[in-house]
N, CA, C and O atoms as a DFTB+ gen file, in Angstrom:
492 C
 N C O
     1  1      19.475       1.168       6.100
     2  2      19.555       1.482       4.689
     3  2      19.261       2.982       4.534
     4  3      18.272       3.481       5.070
     5  1      20.108       3.682       3.813
     6  2      19.901       5.117       3.633
     7  2      19.013       5.393       2.409
     8  3      18.622       4.478       1.684
     9  1      18.715       6.660       2.208
    10  2      17.799       7.050       1.145
    11  2      18.306       6.628      -0.236
    12  3      17.539       6.122      -1.056
    13  1      19.573       6.835      -0.485
    14  2      20.133       6.470      -1.792
    15  2      19.978       4.966      -2.038
    16  3      19.603       4.559      -3.139
    17  1      20.256       4.150      -1.046
    18  2      20.145       2.697      -1.196
    19  2      18.693       2.286      -1.471
    20  3      18.436       1.390      -2.275
    21  1      17.757       2.947      -0.800
    22  2      16.342       2.638      -1.030
    23  2      15.941       2.991      -2.463
    24  3      15.233       2.235      -3.129
    25  1      16.405       4.146      -2.918
    26  2      16.081       4.573      -4.283
    27  2      16.728       3.640      -5.295
    28  3      16.124       3.314      -6.316
    29  1      17.947       3.213      -5.018
    30  2      18.613       2.267      -5.922
    31  2      17.830       0.961      -6.021
    32  3      17.734       0.376      -7.100
    33  1      17.271       0.502      -4.905
    34  2      16.446      -0.719      -4.942
    35  2      15.204      -0.517      -5.791
    36  3      14.817      -1.399      -6.558
    37  1      14.580       0.647      -5.653
    38  2      13.396       0.950      -6.459
    39  2      13.743       1.010      -7.941
    40  3      13.016       0.490      -8.787
    41  1      14.861       1.649      -8.235
    42  2      15.317       1.764      -9.628
    43  2      15.535       0.383     -10.218
    44  3      15.098       0.090     -11.331
    45  1      16.214      -0.456      -9.459
    46  2      16.514      -1.812      -9.928
    47  2      15.234      -2.612     -10.153
    48  3      15.112      -3.342     -11.137
    49  1      14.293      -2.470      -9.240
    50  2      13.034      -3.212      -9.354
    51  2      12.234      -2.785     -10.572
    52  3      11.458      -3.568     -11.119
    53  1      12.422      -1.546     -10.994
    54  2      11.662      -1.024     -12.131
    55  2      12.450      -1.093     -13.447
    56  3      12.066      -0.489     -14.449
    57  1      13.547      -1.834     -13.419
    58  2      14.376      -2.008     -14.622
    59  2      14.813      -0.648     -15.184
    60  3      14.731      -0.382     -16.383
    61  1      15.263       0.169     -14.290
    62  2      15.674       1.529     -14.570
    63  2      17.121       1.636     -14.131
    64  3      17.559       0.814     -13.326
    65  1      17.876       2.587     -14.608
    66  2      19.259       2.728     -14.161
    67  2      19.458       4.054     -13.444
    68  3      18.687       4.998     -13.617
    69  1      20.490       4.101     -12.650
    70  2      20.856       5.322     -11.939
    71  2      21.193       6.417     -12.948
    72  3      20.884       7.590     -12.741
    73  1      21.824       6.016     -14.025
    74  2      22.162       6.953     -15.099
    75  2      20.884       7.537     -15.713
    76  3      20.816       8.737     -15.979
    77  1      19.880       6.693     -15.938
    78  2      18.595       7.173     -16.467
    79  2      17.969       8.202     -15.525
    80  3      17.436       9.222     -15.962
    81  1      18.045       7.916     -14.231
    82  2      17.464       8.822     -13.248
    83  2      18.189      10.168     -13.270
    84  3      17.547      11.219     -13.259
    85  1      19.495      10.141     -13.299
    86  2      20.269      11.387     -13.339
    87  2      19.937      12.190     -14.600
    88  3      19.800      13.412     -14.543
    89  1      19.809      11.504     -15.727
    90  2      19.436      12.196     -16.970
    91  2      18.048      12.817     -16.844
    92  3      17.835      13.951     -17.273
    93  1      17.109      12.085     -16.262
    94  2      15.763      12.604     -16.076
    95  2      15.790      13.862     -15.199
    96  3      15.042      14.810     -15.434
    97  1      16.655      13.854     -14.199
    98  2      16.758      14.988     -13.282
    99  2      17.587      16.128     -13.871
   100  3      17.658      17.220     -13.306
   101  1      18.212      15.855     -15.015
   102  2      19.035      16.845     -15.716
   103  2      20.260      17.253     -14.885
   104  3      20.662      18.416     -14.863
   105  1      20.838      16.252     -14.202
   106  2      22.083      16.460     -13.471
   107  2      22.975      15.254     -13.714
   108  3      22.522      14.220     -14.205
   109  1      24.240      15.395     -13.368
   110  2      25.158      14.276     -13.569
   111  2      25.022      13.278     -12.419
   112  3      24.515      13.608     -11.347
   113  1      25.479      12.074     -12.663
   114  2      25.450      11.055     -11.612
   115  2      26.304      11.496     -10.425
   116  3      25.956      11.225      -9.276
   117  1      27.413      12.171     -10.697
   118  2      28.300      12.652      -9.636
   119  2      27.571      13.673      -8.763
   120  3      27.678      13.638      -7.537
   121  1      26.829      14.582      -9.400
   122  2      26.068      15.582      -8.640
   123  2      24.991      14.913      -7.783
   124  3      24.770      15.295      -6.634
   125  1      24.341      13.931      -8.347
   126  2      23.311      13.212      -7.612
   127  2      23.925      12.452      -6.440
   128  3      23.379      12.458      -5.337
   129  1      25.064      11.797      -6.680
   130  2      25.786      11.105      -5.602
   131  2      26.145      12.072      -4.483
   132  3      25.956      11.776      -3.304
   133  1      26.660      13.221      -4.866
   134  2      27.082      14.210      -3.879
   135  2      25.884      14.686      -3.044
   136  3      25.995      14.844      -1.828
   137  1      24.760      14.908      -3.691
   138  2      23.559      15.343      -2.970
   139  2      23.113      14.283      -1.969
   140  3      22.734      14.605      -0.843
   141  1      23.158      13.021      -2.381
   142  2      22.791      11.942      -1.460
   143  2      23.808      11.817      -0.328
   144  3      23.438      11.698       0.841
   145  1      25.082      11.845      -0.683
   146  2      26.145      11.639       0.310
   147  2      26.200      12.749       1.358
   148  3      26.538      12.492       2.513
   149  1      25.874      13.969       0.967
   150  2      25.945      15.105       1.902
   151  2      24.575      15.481       2.468
   152  3      24.438      16.467       3.192
   153  1      23.575      14.687       2.131
   154  2      22.198      14.958       2.587
   155  2      21.737      16.367       2.226
   156  3      21.104      17.054       3.028
   157  1      22.064      16.779       1.017
   158  2      21.662      18.109       0.554
   159  2      20.737      18.022      -0.650
   160  3      20.615      18.978      -1.416
   161  1      20.100      16.903      -0.811
   162  2      19.206      16.730      -1.949
   163  2      17.988      17.634      -1.747
   164  3      17.416      17.679      -0.657
   165  1      17.605      18.335      -2.777
   166  2      16.506      19.289      -2.690
   167  2      15.155      18.580      -2.745
   168  3      15.020      17.508      -3.334
   169  1      14.168      19.201      -2.122
   170  2      12.805      18.662      -2.138
   171  2      12.323      18.530      -3.577
   172  3      11.690      17.535      -3.931
   173  1      12.615      19.513      -4.397
   174  2      12.183      19.474      -5.800
   175  2      12.765      18.244      -6.504
   176  3      12.090      17.613      -7.318
   177  1      14.003      17.911      -6.192
   178  2      14.633      16.727      -6.788
   179  2      13.931      15.468      -6.306
   180  3      13.670      14.557      -7.092
   181  1      13.622      15.415      -5.008
   182  2      12.889      14.258      -4.483
   183  2      11.509      14.154      -5.121
   184  3      11.020      13.056      -5.385
   185  1      10.891      15.296      -5.364
   186  2       9.584      15.290      -6.019
   187  2       9.688      14.714      -7.431
   188  3       8.843      13.921      -7.847
   189  1      10.717      15.112      -8.157
   190  2      10.909      14.576      -9.511
   191  2      11.186      13.074      -9.477
   192  3      10.688      12.319     -10.312
   193  1      11.989      12.654      -8.499
   194  2      12.278      11.219      -8.361
   195  2      10.987      10.463      -8.060
   196  3      10.735       9.403      -8.632
   197  1      10.170      11.013      -7.158
   198  2       8.922      10.328      -6.806
   199  2       7.999      10.213      -8.012
   200  3       7.326       9.197      -8.186
   201  1       7.964      11.237      -8.835
   202  2       7.127      11.177     -10.042
   203  2       7.656      10.142     -11.024
   204  3       6.894       9.352     -11.582
   205  1       8.949      10.154     -11.225
   206  2       9.538       9.236     -12.200
   207  2       9.405       7.774     -11.754
   208  3       9.158       6.888     -12.572
   209  1       9.570       7.537     -10.463
   210  2       9.489       6.166      -9.957
   211  2       8.076       5.787      -9.515
   212  3       7.824       4.656      -9.098
   213  1       7.167       6.744      -9.613
   214  2       5.760       6.529      -9.273
   215  2       5.575       6.044      -7.839
   216  3       4.908       5.046      -7.565
   217  1       6.200       6.802      -6.941
   218  2       6.039       6.547      -5.515
   219  2       5.639       7.860      -4.859
   220  3       5.996       8.926      -5.361
   221  1       4.908       7.812      -3.753
   222  2       4.497       9.056      -3.111
   223  2       5.687       9.804      -2.513
   224  3       6.595       9.191      -1.952
   225  1       5.678      11.101      -2.633
   226  2       6.763      11.935      -2.104
   227  2       6.934      11.734      -0.597
   228  3       8.059      11.713      -0.096
   229  1       5.810      11.586       0.130
   230  2       5.899      11.448       1.585
   231  2       6.702      10.218       1.997
   232  3       7.208      10.165       3.118
   233  1       6.828       9.235       1.118
   234  2       7.533       8.006       1.493
   235  2       9.022       8.258       1.767
   236  3       9.669       7.461       2.446
   237  1       9.564       9.361       1.242
   238  2      10.962       9.691       1.532
   239  2      11.144      10.148       2.975
   240  3      12.246      10.062       3.517
   241  1      10.076      10.633       3.602
   242  2      10.178      11.232       4.920
   243  2       9.548      10.379       6.018
   244  3       9.684      10.689       7.201
   245  1       8.881       9.341       5.640
   246  2       8.149       8.507       6.592
   247  2       9.089       7.540       7.294
   248  3       9.965       6.936       6.675
   249  1       8.891       7.409       8.582
   250  2       9.637       6.432       9.367
   251  2       9.192       5.038       8.931
   252  3       8.000       4.736       8.989
   253  1      10.109       4.186       8.500
   254  2       9.707       2.863       7.998
   255  2       9.030       1.994       9.055
   256  3       8.326       1.044       8.711
   257  1       9.232       2.306      10.338
   258  2       8.618       1.519      11.409
   259  2       7.266       2.077      11.832
   260  3       6.573       1.485      12.658
   261  1       6.900       3.207      11.266
   262  2       5.645       3.838      11.642
   263  2       4.497       3.230      10.855
   264  3       4.591       3.050       9.641
   265  1       3.431       2.919      11.542
   266  2       2.246       2.395      10.879
   267  2       1.283       3.525      10.567
   268  3       1.493       4.659      10.999
   269  1       0.246       3.229       9.833
   270  2      -0.777       4.215       9.512
   271  2      -1.995       3.983      10.375
   272  3      -2.354       2.843      10.669
   273  1      -2.621       5.057      10.775
   274  2      -3.904       4.984      11.469
   275  2      -4.972       5.145      10.398
   276  3      -5.291       6.262       9.990
   277  1      -5.521       4.026       9.949
   278  2      -6.457       4.056       8.829
   279  2      -7.811       4.647       9.192
   280  3      -8.649       4.867       8.318
   281  1      -8.030       4.906      10.490
   282  2      -9.289       5.551      10.870
   283  2      -9.235       7.051      10.588
   284  3     -10.267       7.721      10.546
   285  1      -8.032       7.565      10.398
   286  2      -7.855       8.982      10.090
   287  2      -7.779       9.169       8.574
   288  3      -7.315       8.289       7.850
   289  1      -8.235      10.313       8.117
   290  2      -8.135      10.603       6.687
   291  2      -6.683      10.939       6.362
   292  3      -6.094      11.787       7.032
   293  1      -6.097      10.308       5.370
   294  2      -4.709      10.605       5.027
   295  2      -4.570      12.041       4.533
   296  3      -5.376      12.512       3.730
   297  1      -3.543      12.729       5.020
   298  2      -3.360      14.128       4.656
   299  2      -2.943      14.306       3.208
   300  3      -3.084      15.397       2.656
   301  1      -2.447      13.284       2.604
   302  2      -1.899      13.428       1.263
   303  2      -2.929      13.194       0.160
   304  3      -2.565      13.098      -1.012
   305  1      -4.195      13.103       0.516
   306  2      -5.204      12.864      -0.517
   307  2      -5.896      14.131      -0.979
   308  3      -6.730      14.081      -1.883
   309  1      -5.566      15.269      -0.376
   310  2      -6.218      16.511      -0.747
   311  2      -5.678      17.027      -2.069
   312  3      -4.470      17.189      -2.246
   313  1      -6.583      17.279      -2.982
   314  2      -6.215      17.829      -4.283
   315  2      -6.500      19.329      -4.251
   316  3      -7.632      19.752      -4.483
   317  1      -5.472      20.133      -3.963
   318  2      -5.692      21.568      -3.831
   319  2      -5.963      22.243      -5.164
   320  3      -6.360      23.408      -5.197
   321  1      -5.759      21.543      -6.243
   322  2      -5.964      22.130      -7.562
   323  2      -7.340      21.824      -8.125
   324  3      -7.726      22.387      -9.149
   325  1      -8.081      20.945      -7.476
   326  2      -9.428      20.625      -7.942
   327  2     -10.358      21.810      -7.736
   328  3     -10.280      22.487      -6.711
   329  1     -11.227      22.066      -8.691
   330  2     -12.112      23.223      -8.630
   331  2     -13.021      23.196      -7.408
   332  3     -13.251      24.234      -6.786
   333  1     -13.539      22.025      -7.058
   334  2     -14.513      21.931      -5.976
   335  2     -13.993      21.173      -4.761
   336  3     -14.750      20.916      -3.825
   337  1     -12.738      20.821      -4.762
   338  2     -12.188      19.956      -3.716
   339  2     -12.400      20.523      -2.310
   340  3     -12.893      19.818      -1.430
   341  1     -12.041      21.758      -2.096
   342  2     -12.129      22.346      -0.756
   343  2     -13.587      22.501      -0.333
   344  3     -13.937      22.212       0.811
   345  1     -14.438      22.958      -1.255
   346  2     -15.865      23.078      -0.946
   347  2     -16.460      21.715      -0.615
   348  3     -17.225      21.584       0.341
   349  1     -16.113      20.713      -1.393
   350  2     -16.633      19.363      -1.146
   351  2     -16.197      18.844       0.221
   352  3     -16.988      18.205       0.915
   353  1     -14.965      19.105       0.615
   354  2     -14.477      18.663       1.926
   355  2     -15.240      19.362       3.050
   356  3     -15.536      18.745       4.073
   357  1     -15.559      20.636       2.868
   358  2     -16.329      21.375       3.865
   359  2     -17.734      20.793       3.973
   360  3     -18.250      20.610       5.076
   361  1     -18.348      20.504       2.840
   362  2     -19.698      19.922       2.828
   363  2     -19.689      18.548       3.481
   364  3     -20.580      18.232       4.269
   365  1     -18.702      17.739       3.164
   366  2     -18.593      16.397       3.745
   367  2     -18.434      16.484       5.263
   368  3     -19.076      15.733       5.998
   369  1     -17.588      17.387       5.730
   370  2     -17.393      17.548       7.177
   371  2     -18.698      17.968       7.846
   372  3     -19.025      17.478       8.927
   373  1     -19.436      18.858       7.223
   374  2     -20.713      19.307       7.760
   375  2     -21.721      18.153       7.824
   376  3     -22.434      18.000       8.816
   377  1     -21.775      17.352       6.769
   378  2     -22.682      16.202       6.735
   379  2     -22.293      15.155       7.776
   380  3     -23.162      14.554       8.407
   381  1     -21.008      14.938       7.955
   382  2     -20.563      13.976       8.966
   383  2     -20.955      14.436      10.370
   384  3     -21.338      13.618      11.207
   385  1     -20.863      15.725      10.627
   386  2     -21.278      16.265      11.911
   387  2     -22.781      16.083      12.109
   388  3     -23.232      15.705      13.190
   389  1     -23.543      16.355      11.064
   390  2     -25.004      16.189      11.139
   391  2     -25.373      14.730      11.393
   392  3     -26.270      14.445      12.186
   393  1     -24.691      13.815      10.730
   394  2     -24.945      12.381      10.937
   395  2     -24.646      11.994      12.382
   396  3     -25.403      11.235      12.989
   397  1     -23.558      12.503      12.933
   398  2     -23.218      12.209      14.330
   399  2     -24.305      12.702      15.269
   400  3     -24.673      12.005      16.215
   401  1     -24.822      13.899      15.016
   402  2     -25.900      14.444      15.850
   403  2     -27.159      13.594      15.729
   404  3     -27.829      13.339      16.729
   405  1     -27.487      13.155      14.521
   406  2     -28.671      12.315      14.320
   407  2     -28.518      10.962      15.025
   408  3     -29.478      10.451      15.600
   409  1     -27.338      10.397      14.981
   410  2     -27.095       9.129      15.676
   411  2     -27.297       9.290      17.176
   412  3     -27.886       8.424      17.822
   413  1     -26.809      10.395      17.731
   414  2     -27.000      10.670      19.149
   415  2     -28.479      10.844      19.474
   416  3     -28.959      10.337      20.488
   417  1     -29.194      11.554      18.623
   418  2     -30.628      11.770      18.806
   419  2     -31.384      10.437      18.784
   420  3     -32.266      10.205      19.611
   421  1     -31.035       9.570      17.838
   422  2     -31.668       8.245      17.752
   423  2     -31.386       7.439      19.019
   424  3     -32.282       6.793      19.562
   425  1     -30.140       7.481      19.486
   426  2     -29.766       6.751      20.696
   427  2     -30.604       7.229      21.888
   428  3     -31.115       6.419      22.662
   429  1     -30.737       8.556      22.025
   430  2     -31.522       9.112      23.134
   431  2     -32.995       8.713      23.029
   432  3     -33.618       8.388      24.040
   433  1     -33.551       8.733      21.828
   434  2     -34.962       8.359      21.637
   435  2     -35.164       6.861      21.909
   436  3     -36.173       6.464      22.491
   437  1     -34.209       6.043      21.488
   438  2     -34.286       4.614      21.794
   439  2     -34.279       4.380      23.306
   440  3     -35.031       3.545      23.809
   441  1     -33.445       5.103      24.014
   442  2     -33.384       4.970      25.474
   443  2     -34.712       5.389      26.102
   444  3     -35.190       4.743      27.035
   445  1     -35.302       6.460      25.597
   446  2     -36.603       6.922      26.106
   447  2     -37.693       5.883      25.840
   448  3     -38.521       5.614      26.710
   449  1     -37.693       5.304      24.647
   450  2     -38.678       4.270      24.297
   451  2     -38.538       3.073      25.237
   452  3     -39.540       2.563      25.738
   453  1     -37.306       2.621      25.481
   454  2     -37.093       1.474      26.377
   455  2     -37.576       1.794      27.786
   456  3     -38.172       0.946      28.450
   457  1     -37.319       3.024      28.243
   458  2     -37.762       3.427      29.577
   459  2     -39.280       3.415      29.671
   460  3     -39.841       2.922      30.650
   461  1     -39.951       3.963      28.648
   462  2     -41.415       3.984      28.635
   463  2     -41.989       2.574      28.564
   464  3     -43.001       2.288      29.203
   465  1     -41.363       1.695      27.802
   466  2     -41.830       0.308      27.700
   467  2     -41.700      -0.394      29.060
   468  3     -42.571      -1.171      29.451
   469  1     -40.617      -0.117      29.762
   470  2     -40.433      -0.713      31.081
   471  2     -41.497      -0.220      32.063
   472  3     -42.007      -0.989      32.878
   473  1     -41.822       1.057      31.976
   474  2     -42.850       1.611      32.856
   475  2     -44.220       0.992      32.553
   476  3     -44.998       0.723      33.468
   477  1     -44.509       0.768      31.272
   478  2     -45.785       0.162      30.876
   479  2     -45.894      -1.271      31.364
   480  3     -46.971      -1.701      31.778
   481  1     -44.807      -2.012      31.324
   482  2     -44.843      -3.413      31.746
   483  2     -44.944      -3.522      33.259
   484  3     -45.366      -4.566      33.757
   485  1     -44.578      -2.493      34.012
   486  2     -44.682      -2.504      35.472
   487  2     -46.134      -2.288      35.916
   488  3     -46.507      -2.705      37.013
   489  1     -46.943      -1.653      35.094
   490  2     -48.340      -1.337      35.475
   491  2     -49.234      -2.488      35.290
   492  3     -50.431      -2.389      35.561
């Protein structure tokens, strides 16, 4: 299934028409068809389509057979326009590193305690 067919399915599911989409994009249906048929659709147009259909822009480029690694932070959640977003991400990364170091420290101290307890029970 190509991109146009996928978008048509989304349009149909949302009780929307191809004509409505073309009007929203401020182009004719013929122009939109031509862009799809020749694979020359602009990123800006895809962005407008994603907004109108309320789907993420990245979904146009994602391999449908590719899964997500949910242990990783999704790249598309960063809000570059938020006043404190970048600072907050830096602080969070710093805190996560500190937590990792503390966990390692606890593990080492637990190992030392077990070793000392074993030595005490041998005496």
